[in-house]
C-alpha positions, -999 to 999 in steps of 0.1 A, spaced: -951 -592 99 -945 -559 122 -911 -543 124 -894 -555 159 -887 -533 186 -852 -524 186 -849 -533 223 -869 -562 221 -859 -599 218 -855 -602 184 -822 -583 186 -793 -603 199 -768 -588 221 -747 -622 226 -748 -622 188 -734 -588 182 -709 -596 211 -696 -626 190 -699 -603 160 -675 -578 173 -652 -603 185 -648 -617 149 -646 -585 135 -618 -576 159 -599 -604 151 -603 -600 114 -591 -565 116 -560 -574 138 -554 -601 114 -557 -578 84 -530 -548 93 -515 -528 118 -539 -519 148 -530 -491 173 -552 -505 199 -547 -534 220 -571 -566 215 -595 -555 241 -599 -519 232 -603 -532 197 -630 -555 206 -649 -529 227 -650 -501 202 -663 -528 173 -691 -540 197 -703 -504 200 -701 -499 162 -721 -532 159 -748 -523 182 -752 -491 165 -754 -506 133 -780 -535 145 -803 -505 160 -800 -488 125 -810 -518 106 -840 -526 128 -851 -490 134 -887 -481 123 -877 -452 103 -845 -465 84 -815 -444 81 -784 -453 66 -765 -423 84 -751 -447 114 -738 -469 89 -715 -440 73 -709 -427 108 -692 -461 117 -672 -460 86 -658 -425 93 -653 -439 130 -631 -465 116 -607 -442 99 -606 -417 130 -597 -449 150 -568 -459 127 -584 -492 114 -574 -483 79 -556 -513 67 -562 -522 32 -584 -552 39 -607 -535 66 -630 -519 43 -635 -549 22 -643 -575 53 -663 -549 72 -686 -545 39 -690 -581 31 -696 -590 72 -726 -565 68 -743 -590 47 -759 -625 56 -730 -629 84 -741 -597 104 -777 -610 100 -770 -642 115 -751 -630 144 -771 -600 150 -806 -611 142 -805 -651 148 -844 -651 149 -843 -644 113 -870 -616 116 -885 -613 84 -888 -576 70 -896 -572 32 -868 -543 34 -843 -559 52 -821 -568 21 -828 -532 10 -816 -519 42 -784 -541 41 -773 -528 8 -779 -491 19 -758 -497 49 -731 -513 30 -728 -484 6 -732 -457 33 -705 -476 54 -682 -477 23 -687 -440 16 -680 -430 51 -648 -449 52 -638 -432 18 -646 -396 26 -627 -401 61 -597 -414 44 -599 -385 16 -606 -361 45 -574 -372 64 -552 -373 35 -562 -339 27 -556 -327 61 -521 -345 63 -511 -331 30 -524 -295 43 -500 -302 72 -471 -311 54 -474 -281 32 -477 -257 60 -447 -275 79 -429 -271 46 -434 -234 45 -426 -229 80 -393 -249 76 -385 -228 46 -391 -198 64 -372 -209 92 -342 -220 71 -342 -189 54 -342 -170 84 -317 -189 101 -297 -186 70 -299 -146 72 -290 -147 110 -262 -173 104 -247 -149 76 -252 -119 101 -237 -135 128 -207 -147 108 -204 -111 93 -207 -96 127 -181 -125 142 -159 -120 108 -158 -81 109 -155 -75 145 -134 -104 160 -102 -98 176 -85 -124 158 -75 -122 121 -97 -146 99 -90 -150 62 -104 -174 37 -85 -187 7 -93 -210 -24 -77 -243 -27 -49 -226 -53 -41 -203 -24 -55 -168 -36 -70 -151 -10 -106 -145 -13 -117 -124 20 -97 -112 53 -114 -91 81 -98 -60 94 -79 -77 122 -59 -99 99 -51 -68 76 -40 -47 109 -23 -76 120 1 -79 85 2 -44 83 -20 -46 47 -48 -30 37 -79 -52 33 -79 -47 -5 -45 -55 -10 -44 -89 9 -70 -98 -15 -48 -98 -44 -21 -121 -26 -13 -155 -24 -7 -174 12 24 -185 1 36 -149 -1 30 -146 35 49 -174 47 83 -166 67 116 -181 49 126 -204 77 92 -225 76 82 -220 43 89 -255 30 72 -273 61 43 -247 61 35 -251 22 34 -289 26 11 -288 56 -12 -266 32 -10 -289 4 -22 -317 25 -52 -295 36 -62 -283 2 -58 -321 -11 -81 -331 16 -56 -353 32 -66 -334 67 -94 -315 78 -73 -289 99 -40 -282 114 -25 -254 144 7 -246 144 29 -215 159 46 -199 128 60 -163 118 47 -140 92 63 -111 76 46 -77 81 45 -54 54 73 -32 67 96 -64 72 90 -70 107 82 -103 121 49 -116 138 44 -147 159 10 -162 152 -10 -192 167 -26 -202 136 -55 -228 129 -66 -238 96 -98 -258 83 -106 -272 51 -143 -263 39 -155 -289 14 -183 -293 -13 -211 -316 -6 -194 -344 -26 -162 -340 -4 -140 -322 -25 -119 -294 -10 -135 -260 -17 -115 -237 4 -95 -229 35 -104 -207 65 -76 -195 86 -77 -180 119 -47 -163 131 -36 -148 168 -6 -123 174 11 -142 203 45 -122 197 44 -111 230 38 -146 247 61 -160 223 90 -134 236 82 -140 274 82 -181 267 118 -173 251 129 -152 280 113 -178 302 132 -206 285 165 -188 286 160 -181 323 152 -218 329 185 -230 307 209 -204 318 229 -197 349 213 -162 364 247 -152 376 272 -160 346 246 -162 319 259 -195 307 241 -227 299 230 -244 331 229 -280 342 196 -287 327 204 -272 290 236 -290 295 219 -326 300 198 -317 271 228 -310 248 246 -341 259 215 -361 257 211 -350 223 246 -358 215 242 -393 225 208 -395 207 222 -387 173 255 -400 177 269 -425 152 286 -458 154 321 -443 155 313 -407 171 331 -399 200 325 -374 231 347 -354 252 341 -337 285 361 -315 305 348 -310 341 361 -280 359 364 -274 396 380 -241 411 408 -248 435 400 -234 470 371 -214 460 355 -220 494 385 -202 511 376 -172 489 342 -172 497 348 -176 534 376 -147 535 364 -123 510 327 -125 511 300 -144 487 297 -109 470 333 -110 457 332 -148 452 300 -142 428 318 -117 406 349 -138 406 326 -166 393 311 -142 366 346 -134 353 357 -170 352 327 -182 334 331 -154 309 371 -163 305 358 -199 299 334 -191 273 356 -169 254 386 -191 253 364 -216 232 339 -196 216 355 -201 182 355 -239 184 316 -247 188 321 -262 224 293 -260 251 306 -241 284 279 -247 312 279 -238 350 269 -270 366 266 -252 402 290 -235 428 324 -234 414 318 -264 392 319 -259 352 318 -279 322 330 -281 287 315 -305 261 340 -311 236 320 -311 201 351 -323 181 363 -353 161 396 -347 175 397 -374 202 416 -370 233 441 -346 219 413 -319 215 401 -325 251 433 -322 263 438 -289 243 406 -277 256 416 -283 292 449 -265 288 434 -235 273 407 -235 303 435 -237 328 452 -209 311 421 -187 312 414 -195 349 448 -191 362 454 -153 347 449 -129 378 415 -118 383 411 -80 395 375 -79 415 372 -45 428 405 -35 445 413 -72 450 434 -91 430 430 -129 431 455 -160 419 427 -188 408 438 -221 399 414 -249 386 412 -288 386 398 -308 356 387 -341 348 389 -351 313 368 -378 298 372 -390 260 359 -422 246 331 -434 218 297 -425 225 286 -459 218 304 -474 248 290 -451 273 260 -432 288 254 -397 302 250 -410 335 283 -432 331 300 -402 315 293 -378 343 303 -401 369 336 -410 353 343 -371 351 335 -366 384 357 -394 395 386 -380 373 382 -344 384 390 -358 421 421 -375 407 433 -340 396 426 -326 427 445 -353 446 477 -345 423 476 -308 435 463 -275 421 461 -263 386 462 -299 372 441 -321 347 439 -360 347 424 -382 321 399 -411 332 413 -445 331 392 -472 335 413 -496 353 420 -470 380 382 -462 384 376 -502 388 399 -500 418 384 -468 430 353 -487 431 364 -520 446 382 -497 472 351 -482 478 330 -514 479 354 -528 507 349 -495 525 309 -501 526 316 -538 537 337 -531 566 311 -523 591 291 -555 585 324 -576 582 337 -561 619 300 -573 627 302 -606 613 337 -616 624 354 -618 592 386 -603 607 413 -624 622 447 -616 636 478 -629 628 510 -626 646 549 -621 637 574 -630 661 597 -605 675 631 -626 684 662 -615 707 690 -610 686 714 -623 717 702 -660 719 671 -661 690 646 -666 716 610 -652 707 605 -627 731 572 -611 716 549 -612 688 532 -581 667 493 -586 664 488 -580 624 450 -582 618 436 -597 584 405 -595 565 393 -632 556 368 -617 531 341 -644 519 349 -634 480 383 -620 479 403 -644 502 425 -631 528 434 -596 526 461 -578 540 461 -543 560 471 -524 531 436 -533 517 417 -520 545 434 -502 571 437 -472 553 398 -473 546 389 -480 581 407 -448 589 389 -426 564 356 -441 577 364 -438 613 360 -475 617 394 -479 630 384 -471 665 360 -498 667 382 -523 645 415 -515 668 393 -522 700 383 -556 683 420 -563 677 434 -551 714 405 -572 731 414 -604 705 452 -601 712 448 -599 749 430 -631 748 453 -645 726 481 -638 747 465 -647 781 460 -681 765 498 -683 756 505 -673 794 486 -697 811 498 -724 785 538 -712 788 540 -691 820 577 -694 815 576 -679 781 563 -643 793 554 -638 756 545 -601 751 519 -591 725 524 -558 706 491 -541 692 493 -511 668 473 -482 679 463 -457 651 465 -419 652 426 -418 657 428 -444 684 454 -424 704 430 -392 702 399 -413 717 392 -399 748 382 -432 759 415 -451 748 429 -459 784 394 -471 796 395 -492 762 429 -508 770 421 -515 806 389 -532 800 408 -555 774 433 -563 796 406 -573 826 384 -590 805 414 -611 795 432 -614 827 464 -604 807 492 -586 831 495 -550 819 533 -557 815 529 -582 790 510 -555 766 531 -531 744 510 -506 721 527 -495 692 524 -454 679 536 -439 652 557 -407 655 529 -383 645 505 -401 671 527 -392 701 541 -363 693 518 -333 705 512 -303 682 520 -279 713 550 -297 722 535 -313 751 534 -350 761 501 -366 755 482 -371 787 470 -404 779 500 -419 771 511 -414 808 479 -426 819 488 -460 798 522 -460 810 508 -460 848 488 -490 843 520 -507 835 516 -512 798 547 -508 774 545 -482 747 567 -479 715 571 -458 685 565 -477 654 588 -470 623 611 -445 641 632 -421 615 605 -416 594 587 -388 613 598 -356 629 605 -364 665 620 -340 685 645 -358 706 643 -336 739 605 -342 733 609 -379 731 630 -380 762 602 -368 784 574 -391 769 569 -425 786 584 -446 759 597 -479 763 607 -491 728 619 -479 697 611 -497 663 635 -489 635 617 -483 603 623 -508 576 641 -485 554 669 -484 575 673 -517 581 670 -527 543 699 -506 536 724 -530 555 717 -559 532 757 -570 532 752 -579 498 782 -556 485 758 -540 461 763 -506 471 791 -501 497 789 -465 503 752 -465 509 754 -498 527 782 -482 552 760 -450 553 727 -468 566 749 -489 589 760 -459 607 724 -444 608 715 -477 625 743 -474 649 732 -438 656 697 -443 664 705 -477 687 731 -456 706 706 -428 711 679 -450 722 700 -470 745 711 -432 757 676 -427 763 670 -463 779 647 -473 756 647 -510 740 652 -512 701 637 -536 677 647 -537 641 619 -541 615 621 -559 580 648 -581 586 648 -603 558 683 -622 558 708 -636 579 735 -611 572 711 -583 584 705 -602 616 742 -608 622 752 -570 613 722 -559 637 737 -580 663 771 -565 659 756 -527 663 738 -540 697 703 -539 685 680 -557 709 655 -575 690 647 -580 653 613 -587 635 608 -600 596 606 -627 575 641 -641 587 626 -647 619 589 -656 609 563 -643 588 530 -635 604 511 -667 614 478 -677 629 478 -680 666 478 -717 666 512 -716 647 527 -693 675 513 -719 700 532 -747 681 566 -725 684 562 -718 718 565 -756 722 594 -757 702 581 -773 670 588 -745 645 610 -717 639 645 -705 643 661 -712 679 639 -733 701 644 -716 734 624 -689 748 638 -662 771 620 -631 788 629 -597 783 659 -581 802 650 -572 835 629 -535 836 635 -508 857 612 -478 859 597 -489 828 630 -490 807 657 -515 798 688 -511 816 703 -493 786 708 -526 768 736 -537 788 725 -573 788 724 -576 750 758 -566 746 
């Protein structure tokens, strides 16, 4: 039978495609294939077609089969089972798929066997060539890598040597035993040693004695492998004995197995920087004028005391303020004041220099001494007295001799019972106590007094809101005629109905109102309310003609609007002016230049009566008093208390009686009405009546009471007497010398 045409019908292309697909599935199943399934199948179809053509070629050659074996290797289809499956598949399986017509060629079996051998040979040679190529590349890469490493090592060593030799900072290498192995020239120059001499030393021989223990412990942790690096600022001794401050960084170099091998130290000379830091710290913590520690350093030291204080440790403080220093600055100039502060600061430091106490300037003319002693309050007082003595010595500044004094607040207590802020607050409070008692004094902190001051401050802070909330009320104390016992007037007395403390008397808040300036608002409210109450009584009991007395504080009298305030209160209430009497203290009515106050004349012109309260306790000029529009004098309580009539002190009793008699006669001579205050007993009332005093006021005639009780008294239901009467007939705003009362 003739050989078939390779392109003829005997060659089955569909069979070749099926064979290639099965071949691709087998290859992917056997091992890793770097191609996709479609790519693998297309590649093997090409090889299948090539094998089929080689098998049916008229002139047979097995070379294509060898080429296919090599191609598989080049395509990385080199799994261990690929060659075995491919060789076996070239047998009957190949013929059944590619030549389905079973073309009869006498030599077909021989050709198949030759192709199988050629395929295996090509596959093997290709594998061998690839292995040889890879080995060559690996060897070449290894040689290149070794050359690169050797070059890098040489470069690294050159760079290290260049850095080590030319570095501006010191570099030293030491073994784990501390022996110095190598140092550069900068290291040697920094410490003043030759390089060769340093190589013979141990690192512990360079440590400064003040930090040797800590540095050696740090070094031991390094060489023992407990830490890999450390950085500190430390001192070294130079060979000439001088000290150099350095920034030291030490690193541990280990063996491959992790064991410590040696240490590398890099040190930089920071002596100038350190000295600058110390100067800056000194400036930050010391007063530039006196050179004493400043507030910052003082509070650091005080905080350290509290931080380290034991359960029984006490802390003492002397807070010092110069008396009248502002006057020195204002009169002699700030330059002289600064020179004075320098002298005082030096004296304070010298007087306690041997006792270990810290003296600091807090600012301005304030100094503080932190008493470092276990002697308790006695030591603190002793320090305060030393400070007062040091300050009080005459000070010569230029051509001026100055006499200076100081006030000192002393606080001494267990550290566990206070804090820094509470201690300073107590010291400040105590300093003001000392100042209030006079110059050149010291005062000791008293917790009870401080609590009272705090309560007083709380009351002062609450005064404005209390007035806005309507917490103030008026009580009225009767003023009674000493002739017939009739109530002729009442004095309005303000009370504070405190929501927590209850009803407070004026002694608890009037002084605070005067200090804070609220007395003007409060006084205006008292005036308006008293006028309203008085008008109510007048309408209900017109025959009583009851006058209301209202106290006028000195600040109210000085208020430019006082006349308008009083006039508006009368107008809004509808009260006749003659039923209002304003009571002023002697200091409020006595002009500083000896002239009557214009406001008093304007008030008198309105028809308002004016009285001097607590007469006899001030400094009244009688000739001056005669020219004032005054209608009444109220004798001070101490004069009335002196005529008790109990025989306890007959001499004093007669003396006080003669004083009262003289004051009453004087008032009547000036055509003034006289009211005696603080009448507590019937005997006092009788003796005042015998001295021709006009009216009396005090517990004997009735304590201060609410307005409703005054109304009941006007009805005749309460109080001594039962009748009411008017004041004696007035003329020219004054009584007729009291004739009707005699």
